[in-house]
C-alpha positions in Angstrom: -9.9 4.4 -26.0 -9.0 1.1 -27.4 -12.1 -0.8 -28.4 -11.9 -4.6 -28.4 -14.2 -7.5 -29.1 -13.4 -10.7 -27.4 -15.0 -14.0 -28.4 -14.5 -17.5 -27.3 -11.8 -18.0 -29.9 -10.2 -14.5 -29.3 -6.5 -14.1 -29.1 -6.7 -11.4 -26.5 -7.9 -11.3 -22.9 -8.6 -8.9 -20.1 -5.9 -8.8 -17.4 -6.7 -8.7 -13.7 -5.8 -5.0 -13.7 -8.1 -4.2 -16.6 -11.0 -5.9 -14.7 -10.3 -3.6 -11.8 -10.2 -0.5 -14.1 -13.6 -1.4 -15.7 -15.2 -2.0 -12.3 -13.8 1.3 -11.0 -15.1 3.2 -14.1 -18.5 1.7 -13.4 -18.4 2.9 -9.8 -17.4 6.4 -10.8 -20.2 6.5 -13.5 -22.8 5.4 -11.0 -21.5 7.7 -8.4 -21.7 10.7 -10.7 -25.2 9.7 -11.8 -26.8 9.4 -8.4 -25.1 12.6 -7.2 -26.2 14.6 -10.2 -29.8 13.3 -9.9 -29.9 13.6 -6.1 -31.6 10.2 -5.8 -29.3 8.6 -3.3 -31.7 5.8 -2.3 -32.4 4.6 -5.8 -30.0 1.7 -5.3 -30.4 1.1 -1.5 -33.4 1.2 0.8 -33.1 2.4 4.4 -35.9 1.2 6.7 -36.3 2.3 10.3 -37.3 0.0 13.1 -38.1 0.3 16.8 -37.9 -2.4 19.4 -39.4 -2.3 23.0 -37.1 -0.5 25.4 -34.6 0.1 22.6 -34.0 3.4 20.7 -34.9 3.6 17.0 -32.5 2.2 14.5 -32.4 1.6 10.8 -31.4 -1.1 8.4 -30.2 -0.8 4.8 -30.8 -3.2 2.0 -29.3 -3.3 -1.5 -28.4 -5.5 -4.4 -25.4 -6.9 -2.6 -27.7 -8.4 0.0 -29.4 -10.6 -2.7 -26.2 -12.0 -4.1 -25.4 -15.7 -3.7 -21.9 -14.9 -2.3 -21.3 -12.8 0.8 -18.2 -11.4 2.5 -15.0 -13.3 1.9 -16.8 -16.2 0.1 -16.1 -14.5 -3.2 -12.3 -15.0 -2.7 -12.8 -18.8 -2.2 -15.5 -19.3 -4.8 -15.4 -22.0 -7.4 -15.7 -21.2 -11.1 -19.3 -22.4 -11.0 -20.1 -20.0 -8.1 -18.4 -17.1 -9.9 -20.5 -17.9 -13.0 -23.6 -17.6 -10.9 -22.3 -14.3 -9.5 -21.7 -13.1 -13.0 -25.3 -13.8 -13.9 -26.5 -11.9 -10.9 -24.3 -8.8 -11.8 -24.8 -9.1 -15.6 -26.8 -5.9 -16.1 -24.1 -3.8 -14.3 -21.2 -5.5 -16.1 -22.9 -5.4 -19.5 -23.7 -1.7 -19.2 -20.0 -0.8 -18.6 -18.7 -3.2 -21.2 -21.0 -1.5 -23.7 -19.5 1.9 -22.9 -16.0 0.4 -23.2 -16.8 -1.2 -26.5 -15.8 -4.6 -25.2 -17.5 -7.9 -25.5 -16.4 -10.6 -23.0 -18.0 -14.1 -23.3 -19.7 -15.3 -20.2 -18.3 -18.3 -18.5 -14.8 -17.1 -19.4 -12.0 -16.4 -17.0 -12.1 -12.7 -17.8 -15.8 -12.5 -17.1 -15.4 -14.3 -13.7 -12.8 -11.8 -12.7 -15.0 -9.0 -13.8 -17.8 -10.4 -11.5 -15.4 -10.5 -8.5 -14.3 -6.9 -9.1 -17.9 -5.6 -9.7 -18.8 -7.4 -6.4 -16.3 -5.3 -4.5 -17.1 -2.0 -6.1 -20.9 -2.7 -5.7 -20.4 -2.8 -1.9 -18.3 0.5 -2.1 -21.1 2.1 -4.2 -23.8 1.2 -1.8 -21.8 2.5 1.1 -21.4 5.8 -0.8 -25.2 6.0 -1.5 -25.9 5.6 2.3 -23.3 8.3 3.1 -24.8 10.7 0.6 -28.3 10.0 1.9 -27.1 11.1 5.3 -25.8 14.3 3.8 -22.2 13.2 4.0 -20.7 14.6 0.7 -17.0 14.2 1.6 -16.5 10.5 2.4 -15.4 8.2 -0.4 -15.1 4.5 0.4 -11.7 4.4 -1.3 -9.6 6.5 -3.6 -10.3 5.9 -7.3 -6.7 5.4 -8.4 -7.1 3.5 -11.7 -10.1 5.0 -13.4 -8.0 6.9 -15.9 -5.7 4.0 -16.7 -5.8 2.8 -20.3 -7.3 -0.5 -21.3 -4.8 -2.6 -23.3 -5.9 -6.2 -23.6 -2.8 -8.2 -24.6 -2.5 -11.3 -26.9 -2.8 -14.6 -25.2 0.7 -16.1 -24.7 -0.2 -19.8 -25.0 2.8 -20.5 -27.2 5.3 -18.1 -25.7 6.6 -20.4 -23.0 5.6 -17.9 -20.3 2.7 -19.1 -18.1 -0.1 -16.7 -17.1 0.5 -18.1 -13.6 4.3 -17.3 -13.8 5.8 -15.4 -10.9 6.0 -12.1 -12.8 2.3 -12.3 -13.8 1.1 -13.2 -10.4 3.1 -10.3 -8.9 1.2 -7.9 -11.1 -2.1 -9.2 -9.7 -0.6 -9.0 -6.2 0.3 -5.4 -6.7 -3.1 -4.4 -8.0 -4.8 -6.2 -5.1 -2.6 -4.4 -2.5 -3.1 -1.0 -4.2 -6.9 -1.5 -4.2 -7.2 -2.8 -0.7 -4.7 -0.5 1.0 -5.1 3.0 2.3 -2.3 4.1 0.0 0.6 6.2 1.1 4.3 6.1 0.6 4.8 3.0 2.9 2.7 0.8 0.6 4.4 2.1 -2.6 7.8 1.5 -1.1 7.0 -2.0 0.1 5.5 -2.9 -3.3 8.6 -1.7 -5.1 10.8 -3.6 -2.7 8.7 -6.7 -3.4 9.1 -6.3 -7.1 12.9 -6.0 -6.8 13.1 -9.2 -4.8 10.8 -11.0 -7.2 13.2 -10.1 -10.0 16.1 -11.5 -7.8 14.1 -14.8 -7.5 13.4 -14.9 -11.2 17.1 -14.2 -11.9 18.0 -17.3 -9.9 15.2 -19.7 -11.0 13.5 -18.2 -14.1 9.9 -17.0 -14.4 8.4 -20.3 -13.4 4.7 -21.2 -13.1 4.1 -21.1 -9.4 3.1 -24.7 -9.2 6.7 -25.6 -10.3 8.4 -23.6 -7.5 9.7 -25.8 -4.7 10.9 -25.2 -1.2 14.4 -26.0 -2.5 14.1 -22.9 -4.7 13.5 -20.8 -1.6 16.4 -22.4 0.2 18.7 -21.2 -2.7 17.0 -17.8 -2.6 17.5 -17.4 1.2 21.1 -18.4 1.1 21.7 -16.1 -1.9 20.2 -13.1 -0.1 22.7 -13.6 2.7 25.6 -13.3 0.3 24.4 -10.3 -1.7 26.4 -7.0 -1.4 25.0 -4.5 1.0 25.6 -1.4 -1.1 25.5 -1.6 -4.8 26.9 0.7 -7.4 25.2 0.9 -10.8 27.7 -1.6 -12.3 26.8 -4.1 -9.6 23.1 -3.6 -10.0 23.3 -4.4 -13.7 24.8 -7.8 -13.0 22.7 -11.0 -12.6 22.2 -12.0 -9.0 24.7 -14.9 -9.1 27.4 -12.5 -10.5 26.6 -10.0 -7.7 27.3 -12.8 -5.1 30.6 -13.7 -6.9 31.7 -10.0 -6.9 30.9 -9.7 -3.2 33.0 -12.8 -2.4 35.9 -11.8 -4.6 36.1 -8.2 -3.3 35.0 -9.1 0.2 32.2 -6.5 0.1 29.9 -6.1 3.1 26.7 -8.2 2.6 23.0 -7.7 3.5 22.3 -8.0 7.2 20.2 -10.9 8.4 17.3 -8.6 9.2 17.2 -7.2 5.7 17.6 -10.7 4.1 14.7 -12.0 6.3 12.5 -9.0 5.2 13.3 -9.6 1.5 12.6 -13.3 1.9 9.2 -12.6 3.5 8.3 -10.1 0.7 8.6 -12.8 -1.9 6.8 -15.3 0.4 3.8 -12.8 0.6 3.2 -13.1 -3.2 3.0 -16.9 -2.9 0.5 -16.5 0.0 -1.5 -14.3 -2.3 -1.4 -17.0 -4.9 -2.8 -19.5 -2.4 -5.7 -17.1 -1.8 -6.4 -17.0 -5.5 -6.4 -20.8 -5.6 -3.4 -20.9 -8.0 -1.4 -23.1 -5.6 -2.4 -25.3 -2.7 0.4 -24.2 -0.3 3.2 -21.6 0.0 6.5 -23.5 -0.5 8.3 -20.6 1.4 6.6 -21.6 4.6 8.6 -24.9 4.6 11.9 -23.0 4.7 13.3 -21.2 7.7 13.9 -17.5 6.8 17.3 -16.0 7.8 17.7 -16.2 11.6 18.4 -13.0 13.5 20.5 -13.3 16.6 18.7 -12.2 19.7 20.2 -9.4 21.7 20.3 -9.8 25.5 20.6 -6.1 26.2 20.6 -2.7 24.5 23.6 -1.8 22.4 25.8 0.7 24.3 26.8 2.6 21.2 23.2 3.2 20.0 22.3 6.9 19.6 24.5 9.9 20.1 27.1 10.5 22.8 26.9 13.5 25.1 29.9 15.0 23.2 28.1 14.5 19.9 25.0 16.1 21.2 26.9 19.1 22.6 28.8 19.5 19.3 25.5 19.4 17.3 23.7 22.0 19.3 26.8 24.3 19.4 26.5 24.8 15.6 25.8 28.4 14.4 22.4 27.1 13.4 21.3 26.9 17.1 23.3 29.9 18.4 23.0 32.5 15.6 19.5 33.6 14.5 21.0 34.8 11.2 22.7 31.5 10.3 21.6 30.1 6.9 19.0 27.3 7.0 18.8 25.1 4.0 15.3 23.9 4.8 14.0 26.9 6.8 13.1 26.5 10.5 13.0 22.7 10.1 16.8 22.8 10.5 16.3 24.4 13.9 13.2 22.8 15.3 13.4 19.2 14.1 16.7 18.2 15.9 15.5 19.9 19.1 12.1 18.2 19.0 13.7 14.8 18.2 16.1 15.3 21.2 13.3 16.2 23.6 10.6 13.8 22.5 12.5 10.7 21.1 10.3 10.9 18.0 11.6 9.9 14.6 12.6 12.8 12.3 10.0 11.6 9.8 7.3 11.9 12.4 8.3 15.5 13.3 8.7 16.6 9.6 5.1 15.6 8.8 3.4 17.6 11.5 0.6 20.0 10.8 -0.3 23.0 12.9 -3.4 21.1 14.2 -1.1 18.3 15.5 0.1 20.6 18.3 -2.6 20.5 20.9 -3.4 20.9 24.6 -5.0 18.2 26.9 -7.6 18.8 29.6 -4.9 19.5 32.1 -3.3 22.2 30.0 -0.3 20.2 28.9 0.9 20.9 25.4 1.6 17.8 23.3 2.5 16.6 19.8 -0.1 14.3 18.1 1.8 11.7 16.1 -0.9 10.3 13.8 -1.9 9.0 10.3 -3.5 11.4 7.9 -3.2 12.8 4.4 0.5 13.0 3.7 1.2 11.5 7.2 2.1 7.9 8.1 3.6 6.0 11.0 5.6 2.8 11.2 2.8 0.9 13.0 -0.1 1.3 15.3 2.1 1.5 18.4 3.7 4.6 16.9 0.4 6.5 17.2 0.9 8.6 20.4 0.7 11.9 22.2 4.1 13.3 23.2 4.2 16.1 25.8 6.2 19.1 24.8 9.3 19.7 26.9 9.2 23.0 28.9 12.5 24.1 27.2 11.1 23.8 23.7 8.2 26.0 24.8 10.6 28.5 26.3 12.5 28.6 23.0 9.3 29.7 21.3 8.0 26.6 19.6 4.4 27.4 20.3 4.8 30.9 18.8 6.4 29.3 15.8 3.4 26.9 15.5 0.9 29.8 15.7 2.7 31.5 12.8 2.2 28.5 10.5 -0.8 28.0 8.3 -0.8 24.2 7.9 2.4 22.2 7.6 5.0 23.1 10.1 7.9 22.4 7.8 6.8 22.9 4.2 10.3 23.8 3.0 11.6 20.2 3.2 11.0 18.3 -0.1 9.7 14.8 -0.1 11.2 11.8 -1.9 9.4 9.7 -4.5 7.5 7.9 -1.7 6.4 11.1 0.0 8.8 10.9 2.9 10.7 14.0 4.0 13.2 12.4 6.2 15.3 11.2 3.3 16.0 14.7 1.9 16.3 16.2 5.3 19.1 13.8 6.3 21.1 14.4 3.1 
């Protein structure tokens, strides 16, 4: 492990990410300590109370309740308030910095950021202590994703011409924040990668500016450029600067990004600027002064959406559905997924992520599919969480018998892509 000593005149600093890593390591160390000693209430107290005509209850109290900042106040705190918070958390911060072999001067930017991260992980630790005291040994407030990450404080770049509040640097903080505060999953990773790609497009147009220098005019150029970018890009197109990609699309009359995709990309970059407002780096988001690409409103459903009757007949006439011995690239997923999508209207990704336990029966004896979130399972939004009754024909074809023969995942033969989604490989 790299061992650093930072002083007031030091030429290195702790990054936002490193502050998160140090706080997470403190959490894991404290968790392992209380679990090994079995003294779950050494850091929190749990008092019972009883009111007239009311059942007994209990109240917990810990270090976090004594802090000068509570709730979201920490995100809006001034430097002076964060210095006070650092004093209140000094023993916890100092003990972990000792282990890391790092000395960070109090009243410094790095120390204030450490105080913020220790504040968040202290709350997680106290929730863990309460859960363990209640004999819950499975719950974890959040996955510890960064504890094994290396610490590599970098030299200050005061003379490099790149601001620490430049767009690329703020994006790094944005990504860490989203990873820490999200529930994880392929959707978050994919969105963060898409955000990064669009940040690079913005930088290609305007340079890696300090955020205070970015104007609404910059976003106007970015919006209009998105609408002119080629839709599908070969490797030789991807390697070109954004402006050159636009030129190539015009010259070769290539199809360009749809307005919906352009609007999404515009909003992804805007979200980083909103995050910068939350950090107090800028007073307002310049993107909010610019109208994103407008999407034309449809007045009725598109007639050509979905498959025609002829296409459906042709699909289910394939040997795959008529010959039990027909080869199946991805096992029984090749047979059941198209059928279930046809009868339920579910997305292929929703069907491909089903477990045996997701096929259930309600109180009226109706068999249904439970489309839900879970480990290795995700949905587009909350409205996608639903119970879908099984069609009688799918039951007649033996779907329930197929389910009973599975041990966990219904379609384990379908590989996932880098984001964990199976629908990409299945469709190829």
